[in-house]
C-alpha positions in Angstrom: 81.3 68.4 97.8 83.8 69.9 95.3 84.3 66.8 93.2 84.3 66.7 89.3 80.9 65.9 89.2 79.7 68.0 92.1 81.8 71.1 91.6 81.9 74.1 93.9 80.0 76.8 92.5 82.9 79.5 93.4 86.6 79.5 93.5 86.6 81.2 97.0 84.7 78.2 98.3 87.8 75.9 97.0 90.1 78.4 98.5 88.5 78.2 101.8 89.2 74.3 102.0 92.3 73.7 99.9 95.3 72.9 101.7 99.2 72.2 100.8 99.3 69.9 98.0 95.7 70.4 96.5 94.9 71.2 92.8 91.9 73.6 92.4 90.6 73.1 88.8 88.6 75.5 87.3 86.1 75.2 84.5 85.0 78.0 82.1 83.0 80.6 83.1 82.7 84.4 84.5 83.8 84.3 88.5 83.0 87.6 89.9 85.2 87.5 93.0 88.2 88.3 95.1 89.7 84.9 96.1 91.5 84.5 99.4 93.0 81.3 100.1 92.5 80.3 103.7 96.0 78.5 103.8 99.6 78.6 102.2 101.0 75.6 100.4 104.2 74.1 101.4 107.5 73.8 100.0 107.5 71.3 97.3 103.3 71.1 97.9 101.7 74.3 96.7 98.2 74.9 96.1 97.7 75.2 92.5 94.6 77.0 91.0 94.6 76.0 87.4 92.4 76.0 84.5 90.8 72.7 83.2 91.9 71.5 80.0 90.5 73.5 77.2 88.9 75.8 79.8 88.9 79.7 79.9 88.2 80.8 83.4 87.7 84.4 83.7 88.6 86.0 87.2 86.5 89.4 86.8 86.7 92.7 88.9 83.3 93.7 87.0 79.8 93.8 87.9 76.8 93.8 85.5 75.4 97.3 85.0 72.5 96.2 82.5 68.9 96.9 83.0 66.9 99.9 84.2 68.5 102.2 81.5 66.1 105.3 80.4 66.5 107.8 77.6 68.1 110.9 78.8 68.5 112.9 75.6 69.3 111.9 71.8 71.6 109.2 72.2 72.5 109.4 75.8 70.9 107.0 78.4 71.1 107.0 82.3 70.3 104.8 84.9 70.4 105.0 88.8 73.3 103.1 90.3 75.7 103.4 93.0 79.3 103.2 91.6 82.1 102.4 93.9 83.8 105.8 93.7 82.1 109.3 94.0 85.0 111.1 91.9 88.3 109.7 92.6 90.6 108.2 95.0 94.3 108.3 95.6 95.0 105.1 97.1 94.3 101.3 97.2 93.5 100.1 100.7 91.2 97.2 100.0 89.9 95.5 97.1 86.7 97.6 96.8 88.6 100.9 97.1 89.1 102.0 93.7 91.1 104.8 92.3 88.5 105.5 89.6 85.3 104.4 88.3 85.6 102.3 85.1 82.9 101.4 82.5 82.9 98.5 80.0 80.9 97.5 77.2 81.2 93.9 76.1 84.6 94.0 77.8 85.9 97.1 76.1 86.9 99.8 78.3 84.6 103.1 77.6 85.8 106.6 78.1 84.8 108.9 80.8 83.6 112.0 78.8 86.3 114.7 78.3 87.5 117.6 76.0 89.5 117.0 73.6 87.8 113.7 72.7 89.5 110.1 72.4 88.0 107.3 71.0 90.4 104.2 71.5 92.7 103.1 74.0 95.6 104.4 72.1 94.5 107.8 72.0 94.9 107.8 76.0 98.5 107.8 75.3 98.7 110.1 72.4 99.7 113.6 73.5 98.4 115.1 70.2 95.1 114.1 71.9 95.6 116.7 74.5 95.7 120.5 74.1 99.0 121.9 73.8 100.4 125.3 75.2 101.5 126.7 71.9 97.8 126.2 70.8 96.7 128.2 73.6 96.3 131.9 74.6 97.8 131.6 78.1 98.5 128.7 80.4 99.5 130.0 83.9 99.7 128.4 87.5 96.2 129.4 88.0 94.2 129.5 85.1 94.3 128.9 81.3 92.7 130.7 78.4 91.8 128.5 75.0 89.8 130.0 72.4 88.9 126.2 71.3 87.5 125.4 74.6 83.8 124.2 73.9 80.6 125.9 75.4 79.5 123.4 77.8 75.9 123.7 79.2 76.0 125.0 82.7 79.6 125.8 82.3 83.0 124.1 83.5 82.9 124.8 87.3 83.4 121.5 89.3 85.0 120.0 86.3 88.5 118.4 86.7 91.5 119.7 84.5 94.2 117.2 83.9 97.5 119.0 83.4 101.0 117.5 82.2 104.2 118.7 81.9 107.2 117.1 80.2 106.7 113.9 82.8 104.8 115.4 85.9 101.0 115.2 85.9 98.3 116.6 88.2 94.8 117.5 88.4 92.8 120.6 89.6 89.2 121.3 90.2 87.8 124.0 88.0 86.9 126.8 90.3 85.9 129.6 87.9 84.6 129.8 84.0 84.4 132.8 82.2 84.0 132.6 78.2 87.2 130.8 77.0 89.1 131.1 80.5 88.9 128.4 83.4 90.5 129.1 86.7 91.8 126.6 89.1 93.8 126.2 92.4 97.5 126.8 92.0 99.7 124.4 90.1 103.2 126.0 90.0 105.5 125.7 87.4 109.0 124.5 87.0 110.9 127.3 85.4 110.1 130.7 84.2 108.2 129.7 81.2 106.1 127.2 83.0 106.4 124.7 80.1 108.3 121.9 82.1 105.0 121.2 84.2 102.4 122.8 82.1 102.6 121.7 78.4 98.9 119.9 78.1 95.6 119.6 79.3 92.2 118.2 79.0 88.8 118.6 81.1 86.7 116.0 82.1 83.7 115.5 84.6 80.8 117.7 83.4 77.9 115.8 81.8 77.9 118.4 79.1 81.2 117.1 77.5 79.4 113.9 76.7 79.0 114.2 73.2 79.8 110.9 71.3 79.6 107.3 71.5 81.7 105.3 73.8 81.5 108.1 76.2 80.0 108.0 80.1 79.5 110.3 82.9 78.7 109.7 86.4 77.3 111.9 89.1 74.6 112.0 91.9 74.2 108.3 91.7 73.2 108.7 88.1 75.2 107.0 85.2 75.1 108.5 81.8 76.4 106.6 78.8 76.1 106.8 74.8 76.9 103.2 73.7 78.5 102.4 70.4 75.8 102.4 67.6 73.2 104.1 69.7 70.0 102.6 71.6 69.3 101.3 75.1 72.6 99.9 76.4 73.5 96.2 76.8 76.4 94.3 77.8 77.5 97.0 80.1 79.7 96.3 83.2 81.5 98.5 85.8 84.6 97.9 88.0 83.9 96.8 91.4 87.0 95.1 92.8 90.9 95.7 92.5 92.1 92.3 93.0 90.9 89.0 91.6 93.3 87.0 94.0 94.6 88.6 97.4 97.8 86.5 98.5 98.9 88.7 101.2 100.7 86.7 103.8 100.4 83.4 101.7 103.0 81.1 100.3 103.5 78.4 97.7 100.4 79.3 95.8 100.2 78.7 92.1 98.3 80.6 89.7 98.1 78.7 86.2 96.2 79.5 83.1 93.5 82.0 84.2 92.4 85.1 82.7 91.6 88.2 84.4 89.5 91.5 83.2 89.4 94.6 85.3 91.4 93.0 88.3 95.0 91.8 89.3 96.6 89.8 91.6 97.7 91.2 94.9 100.8 90.2 97.2 103.0 91.5 99.7 106.5 91.2 101.2 105.3 88.1 103.2 104.7 86.1 100.1 107.0 83.8 98.9 107.3 80.7 96.1 104.5 82.3 94.5 104.3 80.9 90.7 101.9 82.8 88.1 102.4 81.3 84.8 100.3 81.4 81.2 97.8 84.0 82.6 96.0 86.8 80.6 95.3 89.8 82.0 93.6 93.1 80.6 92.4 96.3 82.3 94.3 95.6 85.6 93.8 98.9 87.2 93.1 102.3 86.1 94.0 105.9 87.7 93.6 109.1 85.9 93.6 111.7 88.7 96.3 112.9 91.1 95.4 116.0 93.0 97.4 117.4 95.9 101.2 118.5 95.5 102.6 119.2 92.4 105.5 116.6 92.6 
């Protein structure tokens, strides 16, 4: 019945019956759901979703990927699993329309296999972890040559090359690979030198790039992963939802003291008098690919 002695098992159940002035008190636990209130609150009588005293309720956008792992090669394990995204998407249209797959180990994001390598979150924002135009042999609108490019079993055709200028980023699919040169559909420059839009790059999206711990690769319904320290993976999760709460069209809702991982709070212009206070969020959303036009 949703009482203190006989509580509901899910926040969504409480959200489906809560009305203006109600308080939904949430105990510690991991809640893998997108909560959609069925009603709005009222002015001066909001519907309140709050943590119980001393509790740490975690609204999670992640699902478990534990179990079923088999050894692939060396420290790399694999399992058959259907992840939400086959490649990458460029627009969120629902809670399950993800921009990119994400893999976690004990709540910490792991890294899609790539070159040059990264090993921690800060590396994702460090341009020194990318390849720079001055360290390459050529970098044109349709190809690049880099003598440091690694030899990957099966080559890099079909991989993604991520290209960054001073502030503009885009990706292309590698269409040719010969020795230390890869080709891709035209990525035009912005000036005669090409340095404004083409300064840095990295490549990703091939199993052969998975060469160190914390890296993963996904293709054809199989997830490959090298967990820190090696061994059969445990504590692995994947992103399954964009939103922990979907408040579109609702007003006078308060969310207080909750924790979120791998998801965020969605709202729209129809929302009003929404209070979000004392929450903690990590890894709200993640996008790494931008295909299509260069601008």
